N, C-alpha and C positions, 0 to 999 in steps of 0.2 A: 526456399525453406519449407513452405507449406507442402509442396509435393514430396520433399524428403521425409517429413513427418508422416505423410500419407503412405508412402512406400514402406517405411519401417512398420507402421501399424498394419498394413496389408500383409507383409511377410509374417508377422507375429500371429495375426488372427487366422491366416490361411494355414500356416504350419501347425496350428493347434489341432486341426482335423487329420493331419497326416498320420499320427500314431494310431488313431482309431481306424482309419481306413486300411492301414497295413495289417493291423491286428485282425480286422474283420475279414480281409481277403485271405490271410494265412489260416485262421481258425475256422472261418465260416460260421462263427458263433454269434448270434445276435439276440439271444433270449433276454439279456439284461438291457438291451437298447430300447428306447422309447420310439415307437412308430410315430406318434404325434410330434415329438420333438424334431425328428428327421424330416417329416413332411413340412412342418412349419419352417424349418431351417432351409429346406430346398426351395420353397416358394419365396421366402424372404431374400435369399441370396440371389435368386433369379431376378427378382425385382430390383435389388441393388445393382445387379449387372446392367439391367436396362436403364436404370437411373444414371449409372456411370457412362454408358454409351451416349445417352441423350444430353448429358452435361459435359461430355468430352473430358472426363476425369480418368486419366491413366491409372492412378493408384486404385481407384474404386473398380475399374474395369478388370485389371489384373487380379486383384484380390478375389473378386467375386466369380470370375471365370474359373479360376483354379478351385476355389472352394466349392462351387457348384458341382464340379467334377467329383471331388472327394465325398461330398455329402450325398450326391445321387448314387454313387457306387455303394455306400453303406446302406442307403435306403433300398436299393434293389436287392441286396442280400437279405435285408430285413423282410421285405415283401415275399421273396422266395421262401424264406423260413415259414412265414405265416401260411402261405399257400400249401406248403409241404405238410404242415401240422394238421391241416383240415382234411387231408387225404386219408 
């Protein structure tokens, strides 16, 4: 039961980043996105992933492994935009 709740929570929180990742990839527009938020989110999700691995929690591992991918993709696009603006 506990893992079921964890898996449902993982699917919901992970899928919350999917629309933003898709939009960012399609439009390549990141001006309205907060660099600080995505930096903090990337590090936080990476730490949650490490925690999940160390505690052997499949829901935490799955949610954060996938979320790290989405968040890092958005973060990369944001950093590229910032670098291009300074040129």
